[in-house]
C-alpha positions as CSV (number, residue, x, y, z in Angstrom):
1,X,-6.3,77.5,127.5
2,X,-4.5,80.5,128.5
3,X,-5.9,82.6,131.6
4,X,-6.2,86.2,131.2
5,X,-4.2,88.9,133.8
6,X,-5.9,91.8,135.1
7,X,-4.9,95.1,134.9
8,X,-3.6,94.8,138.5
9,X,-1.5,92.0,137.9
10,X,-0.3,93.1,134.2
11,X,0.6,97.0,136.0
12,X,2.6,95.1,139.0
13,X,4.5,93.1,135.8
14,X,5.3,96.4,134.1
15,X,6.3,97.7,137.5
16,X,8.5,95.1,137.8
17,X,10.5,95.4,134.4
18,X,11.3,99.2,135.2
19,X,12.5,98.6,138.8
20,X,15.1,95.7,136.7
21,X,18.9,97.2,137.0
22,X,19.6,94.5,134.5
23,X,17.0,95.6,132.1
24,X,17.4,98.9,131.1
25,X,16.1,100.2,127.5
26,X,19.3,101.3,125.5
27,X,19.9,104.6,124.6
28,X,20.3,105.8,120.8
29,X,24.0,106.7,121.8
30,X,24.8,103.3,122.9
31,X,23.3,101.6,119.7
32,X,25.2,103.6,117.4
33,X,28.3,102.3,119.1
34,X,27.2,98.4,119.6
35,X,29.1,96.0,117.3
36,X,28.6,92.5,116.6
37,X,29.6,90.2,118.7
38,X,32.4,88.6,116.5
39,X,34.2,91.9,116.3
40,X,33.8,93.0,120.1
41,X,35.7,89.5,121.1
42,X,37.2,87.6,118.1
43,X,39.2,85.0,120.0
44,X,36.3,84.3,122.1
45,X,34.5,84.0,119.0
46,X,37.2,82.0,117.4
47,X,36.9,79.7,120.5
48,X,33.5,78.8,120.1
49,X,32.8,78.9,116.7
50,X,32.1,75.3,114.8
51,X,31.4,74.7,111.6
52,X,27.0,73.7,111.1
53,X,26.4,70.4,110.6
54,X,28.2,67.1,109.6
55,X,31.9,67.4,108.6
56,X,32.4,66.3,105.0
57,X,33.0,63.1,104.2
58,X,35.6,61.8,101.5
59,X,33.2,59.3,99.7
60,X,29.5,59.9,100.8
61,X,26.6,57.9,100.0
62,X,23.8,58.4,97.6
63,X,20.3,58.2,98.5
64,X,18.5,56.4,96.1
65,X,14.9,54.4,96.3
66,X,15.1,50.8,95.5
67,X,12.3,48.6,95.3
68,X,12.9,44.9,96.7
69,X,10.3,42.2,97.8
70,X,8.8,42.1,101.0
71,X,10.2,38.9,101.9
72,X,13.8,40.1,101.4
73,X,13.2,43.5,103.3
74,X,12.0,41.1,105.9
75,X,14.8,38.9,105.9
76,X,17.0,41.8,106.4
77,X,15.2,43.2,108.8
78,X,14.7,40.2,111.1
79,X,18.5,40.2,111.8
80,X,18.6,43.4,113.5
81,X,18.4,47.4,113.5
82,X,21.6,47.5,110.8
83,X,20.1,46.4,108.1
84,X,20.4,48.5,105.7
85,X,24.4,48.2,106.7
86,X,24.4,44.8,106.0
87,X,22.1,44.8,102.8
88,X,24.6,47.6,101.4
89,X,27.8,44.8,102.3
90,X,25.9,41.8,100.0
91,X,25.3,44.2,96.9
92,X,29.3,45.1,97.5
93,X,30.5,41.9,97.5
94,X,27.7,40.9,95.1
95,X,30.5,42.9,92.0
């Protein structure tokens, strides 16, 4: 449960905020001159920009739902954490 701060503590916090030279209220003129980071520093933006998500693969795997006997699943799981990959290999060889 959060503790309520007293009026005196709140006044002290507000005083410290007002005295902080690094935290000031931007004027309307400053806000009007503001530009997005990518426009202000395009080279820096290009150097740090990374595409989102995983890289695209040439032949992506397809998610499916497959109902199997419990014994079959347990047999593959018992051989270790890569049981799905091993099952996929068995199905590939069954072509």
